[in-house]
C-alpha positions as CSV (number, residue, x, y, z in Angstrom):
1,X,-17.3,0.0,13.3
2,X,-15.9,2.6,15.7
3,X,-13.1,4.9,14.0
4,X,-11.3,8.1,15.6
5,X,-9.9,10.5,12.7
6,X,-6.7,12.7,13.0
7,X,-7.0,15.5,10.3
8,X,-8.9,17.9,8.9
9,X,-7.9,18.2,5.1
10,X,-10.5,18.7,2.2
11,X,-10.6,15.4,2.1
12,X,-12.3,14.4,5.8
13,X,-15.9,15.5,4.3
14,X,-15.3,12.8,1.7
15,X,-14.8,10.2,3.8
16,X,-17.6,11.3,6.6
17,X,-20.2,11.8,4.5
18,X,-19.2,7.5,3.6
19,X,-18.5,6.8,7.2
20,X,-22.2,8.0,8.4
21,X,-24.1,6.6,5.2
22,X,-22.5,2.9,6.6
23,X,-23.8,3.9,9.9
24,X,-20.0,3.8,11.7
25,X,-19.6,5.6,14.5
26,X,-17.2,8.2,14.3
27,X,-15.3,8.3,18.0
28,X,-13.8,11.8,17.5
29,X,-11.5,13.9,15.2
30,X,-8.5,15.9,15.9
31,X,-6.5,18.3,13.9
32,X,-2.4,18.5,13.7
33,X,-2.7,22.2,14.0
34,X,-4.0,24.1,17.6
35,X,-5.6,26.9,15.8
36,X,-7.3,24.9,13.1
37,X,-10.8,26.5,11.5
38,X,-11.2,22.9,9.7
39,X,-11.5,21.4,12.9
40,X,-14.6,23.4,14.0
41,X,-16.0,23.7,11.2
42,X,-16.4,19.5,10.3
43,X,-17.0,18.8,13.4
44,X,-19.9,20.8,13.5
45,X,-21.0,19.9,10.2
46,X,-20.8,16.2,10.6
47,X,-22.2,17.3,14.4
48,X,-19.2,15.0,15.8
49,X,-19.1,16.3,19.5
50,X,-15.6,14.8,20.8
51,X,-12.9,17.7,19.0
52,X,-9.1,17.5,19.6
53,X,-6.6,20.5,18.7
54,X,-3.8,18.0,20.1
55,X,-3.5,14.9,17.7
56,X,-1.5,13.5,20.9
57,X,-4.2,13.8,22.8
58,X,-6.1,12.2,20.5
59,X,-4.7,9.7,20.2
60,X,-4.6,8.6,24.1
61,X,-8.0,9.1,23.9
62,X,-7.9,6.5,21.5
63,X,-6.0,4.2,24.1
64,X,-9.5,4.3,26.6
65,X,-11.6,3.2,23.6
66,X,-11.9,0.1,23.0
67,X,-11.8,-1.6,19.3
68,X,-11.4,2.4,18.5
69,X,-9.8,2.5,14.9
70,X,-8.3,5.4,12.6
71,X,-8.7,7.3,9.9
72,X,-6.0,9.7,8.9
73,X,-6.1,12.9,6.5
74,X,-3.4,15.0,8.2
75,X,-1.0,17.1,5.5
76,X,2.0,14.5,4.4
77,X,4.9,16.0,6.3
78,X,2.9,15.1,9.9
79,X,1.8,11.4,9.0
80,X,5.3,10.0,10.2
81,X,4.7,11.0,13.6
82,X,1.2,10.4,14.1
83,X,1.3,6.8,11.9
84,X,4.5,5.7,14.3
85,X,1.9,6.4,17.4
86,X,-1.1,5.1,15.9
87,X,0.7,2.1,14.7
88,X,1.8,1.0,18.8
89,X,-2.0,0.3,20.0
90,X,-2.7,-2.2,17.3
91,X,-5.6,-0.7,15.8
92,X,-6.7,-0.4,12.0
93,X,-5.5,2.6,10.6
94,X,-7.0,4.4,6.8
95,X,-4.3,6.3,5.7
96,X,-4.7,9.2,2.8
97,X,-2.3,8.2,0.1
98,X,0.8,8.6,-0.6
99,X,1.7,8.3,2.7
100,X,5.4,9.5,2.6
101,X,7.5,11.3,-0.4
102,X,10.2,10.1,0.9
103,X,10.3,6.0,0.6
104,X,12.6,5.4,3.4
105,X,10.5,6.7,5.5
106,X,8.0,3.6,5.1
107,X,11.0,1.2,6.2
108,X,10.7,3.2,10.1
109,X,7.5,2.1,10.7
110,X,7.5,-1.1,12.3
111,X,4.1,-2.4,12.9
112,X,2.6,-2.2,9.4
113,X,0.3,-5.2,8.7
114,X,-2.6,-2.9,9.9
115,X,-1.9,-0.3,7.9
116,X,-4.9,0.2,4.4
117,X,-3.7,3.2,2.5
118,X,-6.3,5.2,0.9
119,X,-6.2,4.6,-3.4
120,X,-9.2,5.3,-3.9
121,X,-9.0,5.2,-7.8
122,X,-8.3,1.6,-7.4
123,X,-12.0,0.9,-6.2
124,X,-13.7,2.6,-9.2
125,X,-16.1,0.6,-11.0
126,X,-14.4,1.1,-14.3
127,X,-10.7,0.4,-13.2
128,X,-11.9,-3.1,-11.4
129,X,-13.7,-3.7,-14.8
130,X,-10.6,-3.5,-16.7
131,X,-8.7,-5.5,-13.9
132,X,-11.0,-8.2,-14.6
133,X,-11.3,-8.0,-17.8
134,X,-7.2,-8.0,-18.1
135,X,-5.9,-9.9,-15.4
136,X,-5.3,-13.2,-17.8
137,X,-3.9,-11.1,-20.4
138,X,0.0,-10.4,-21.3
139,X,2.5,-8.2,-23.7
140,X,-0.5,-5.7,-24.0
141,X,0.4,-2.0,-25.1
142,X,-0.4,0.7,-22.8
143,X,0.6,4.9,-22.8
144,X,-0.4,7.1,-20.4
145,X,-0.5,10.7,-20.4
146,X,0.2,12.9,-17.0
147,X,-0.2,16.3,-17.8
148,X,1.3,17.8,-14.1
149,X,2.4,21.4,-13.1
150,X,6.1,20.2,-11.7
151,X,8.1,17.0,-10.4
152,X,6.8,16.8,-7.2
153,X,3.0,16.3,-8.1
154,X,4.4,13.2,-9.8
155,X,4.6,11.6,-6.6
156,X,1.6,13.4,-4.4
157,X,-0.5,13.3,-7.5
158,X,0.6,10.8,-10.6
159,X,0.9,7.9,-7.8
160,X,-2.4,7.4,-8.1
161,X,-1.8,6.8,-12.3
162,X,1.2,4.3,-11.2
163,X,-1.8,2.7,-8.6
164,X,-3.8,2.0,-11.7
165,X,-1.0,0.8,-13.0
166,X,0.2,-1.7,-10.4
167,X,-3.4,-2.5,-9.6
168,X,-4.0,-3.8,-13.3
169,X,-0.6,-5.0,-14.6
170,X,1.0,-5.7,-11.3
171,X,3.5,-5.0,-9.7
172,X,5.7,-2.3,-12.8
173,X,9.8,-1.8,-13.4
174,X,11.3,1.5,-15.0
175,X,13.0,0.7,-17.9
176,X,14.2,4.1,-19.2
177,X,13.6,7.8,-19.1
178,X,14.1,11.4,-21.3
179,X,13.4,14.1,-19.6
180,X,13.9,18.0,-20.0
181,X,12.3,21.2,-17.7
182,X,8.8,20.7,-20.2
183,X,8.3,17.2,-19.7
184,X,9.5,13.6,-18.6
185,X,8.6,10.4,-21.3
186,X,9.2,6.8,-19.7
187,X,8.9,3.4,-20.3
188,X,8.3,1.1,-17.7
189,X,7.6,-3.0,-18.1
190,X,5.0,-4.9,-15.6
191,X,4.6,-8.7,-14.1
192,X,2.3,-9.8,-17.4
193,X,5.3,-8.2,-19.6
194,X,3.2,-5.8,-20.7
195,X,4.7,-2.5,-22.4
196,X,3.7,1.0,-20.8
197,X,4.8,4.2,-21.8
198,X,3.8,7.2,-20.0
199,X,4.6,11.0,-20.5
200,X,4.4,13.7,-18.1
201,X,4.1,17.1,-19.5
202,X,4.0,20.1,-16.9
203,X,1.3,22.7,-17.3
204,X,-0.3,21.6,-20.8
205,X,-4.0,22.2,-21.3
206,X,-4.4,18.1,-21.2
207,X,-6.8,15.8,-19.2
208,X,-5.4,11.9,-17.7
209,X,-5.5,9.0,-20.2
210,X,-4.4,5.7,-19.7
211,X,-5.0,3.8,-23.0
212,X,-4.8,0.2,-23.1
213,X,-5.0,-1.7,-26.8
214,X,-5.6,-5.3,-26.4
215,X,-5.7,-6.8,-30.5
216,X,-9.0,-5.0,-31.8
217,X,-10.3,-3.7,-28.7
218,X,-9.2,-0.1,-27.8
219,X,-9.8,0.8,-23.7
220,X,-9.9,4.2,-23.8
221,X,-10.1,6.0,-20.1
222,X,-10.0,9.7,-19.7
223,X,-10.6,11.4,-17.5
224,X,-9.9,8.5,-15.4
225,X,-13.4,8.5,-14.5
226,X,-14.9,8.1,-17.9
227,X,-13.9,4.1,-19.6
228,X,-14.6,3.9,-23.8
229,X,-14.2,0.7,-25.2
230,X,-13.6,0.6,-29.1
231,X,-13.7,-3.0,-31.0
232,X,-12.8,-1.4,-34.7
233,X,-12.6,0.9,-37.6
234,X,-15.2,1.3,-39.4
235,X,-14.9,2.7,-42.9
236,X,-16.9,5.0,-45.0
237,X,-17.1,6.7,-48.3
238,X,-17.7,10.4,-48.4
239,X,-17.4,11.7,-51.9
240,X,-14.4,10.8,-53.2
241,X,-12.8,10.2,-49.5
242,X,-12.8,7.6,-46.9
243,X,-13.3,8.8,-43.1
244,X,-12.4,5.9,-40.5
245,X,-14.2,6.1,-37.3
246,X,-13.5,3.9,-34.1
247,X,-16.9,1.9,-33.4
248,X,-17.2,2.6,-30.1
249,X,-18.7,-0.5,-28.1
250,X,-20.0,0.8,-24.8
251,X,-19.2,3.9,-22.6
252,X,-19.0,3.8,-18.8
253,X,-18.9,6.6,-16.4
254,X,-17.6,6.2,-12.8
255,X,-19.3,9.4,-11.2
256,X,-23.2,8.6,-12.9
257,X,-25.7,9.5,-10.0
258,X,-23.5,8.8,-7.5
259,X,-23.5,11.2,-4.4
260,X,-20.0,10.0,-3.1
261,X,-16.6,10.9,-4.1
262,X,-15.9,8.3,-6.9
263,X,-14.6,5.2,-5.3
264,X,-14.8,6.1,-2.2
265,X,-17.9,3.9,-0.5
266,X,-16.3,0.7,-1.6
267,X,-13.2,2.0,-0.3
268,X,-14.4,1.7,3.0
269,X,-16.1,-0.9,2.9
270,X,-13.3,-3.2,1.5
271,X,-11.5,-0.9,4.9
272,X,-14.6,-2.6,7.3
273,X,-13.7,-5.9,5.5
274,X,-10.0,-6.0,5.9
275,X,-10.7,-5.0,10.3
276,X,-12.3,-8.8,9.5
277,X,-9.1,-10.1,8.6
278,X,-10.2,-9.3,4.5
279,X,-6.7,-9.4,2.9
280,X,-5.9,-6.2,0.5
281,X,-3.9,-4.7,-2.0
282,X,-3.6,-1.4,-1.2
283,X,-1.5,-2.4,1.7
284,X,1.8,-0.5,3.6
285,X,3.9,-2.1,0.8
286,X,1.8,-1.4,-2.1
287,X,2.5,2.3,-1.1
288,X,5.9,2.3,-1.1
289,X,6.6,0.7,-4.1
290,X,4.8,3.6,-6.2
291,X,6.5,5.8,-4.5
292,X,9.6,4.1,-5.8
293,X,8.3,4.2,-9.2
294,X,7.6,8.2,-8.7
295,X,11.0,8.5,-6.8
296,X,13.0,7.1,-9.9
297,X,10.4,8.8,-12.6
298,X,10.9,12.2,-10.3
299,X,14.6,11.8,-10.4
């Protein structure tokens, strides 16, 4: 696959490492700022000969290349103008999440059926495992904790958590919400009638957590890269006291023996399949629905 890169953010290096491992052809890289220091660093590090400081010229160059798709890793505020121009070339596009921070902007991109949104966490092995395990289950009880620094981070960062919940449980609906300056607590329901309690604690010294209860089984993601499965509670007597300990059945670690950022290799392979006509869940509409939920929560 031939691909042109627009954007030189921190995550660009992670994408390039996977592209090179999978032996894809990087046609060019472009920054979105004329005085970008990262462009020179990244192009030298990965030996990318063709580089542009003007993203418009990069897209014009891509017009001349046959079957050149796009990877967009630019700043969120630049995404609309870049995406608007790239889509008119009728090429496939992988763009980093969340695409936009305002759901109304999604409606303004007309040619959006070839857009693949990089929600890499739905490509974690542990998340795919849960999807398969719980796909046919209904009425599950779910507890989610998101320690963020402020409300704005719900759209920028916790959208990853909403993407995981949407991937596992289907379309989400915000039922109610309580908030003050320190937290936002809300409940969501899903397509499979699961009940999700979601808590955002600002500036809290905690980790992200997703806890799913299915009868006697408890699935615990905390951090999200680690999955622990508990099957029952073991009771042991210690002198005059009883000790109650959950029995750990399995422990899966996403980043164990992995040379790449978790989810990135599978994500790039899925994008390659997408360019060959395979349907995906993380399309433009999927991303729009996630931001709509995040907006309602952060409002």
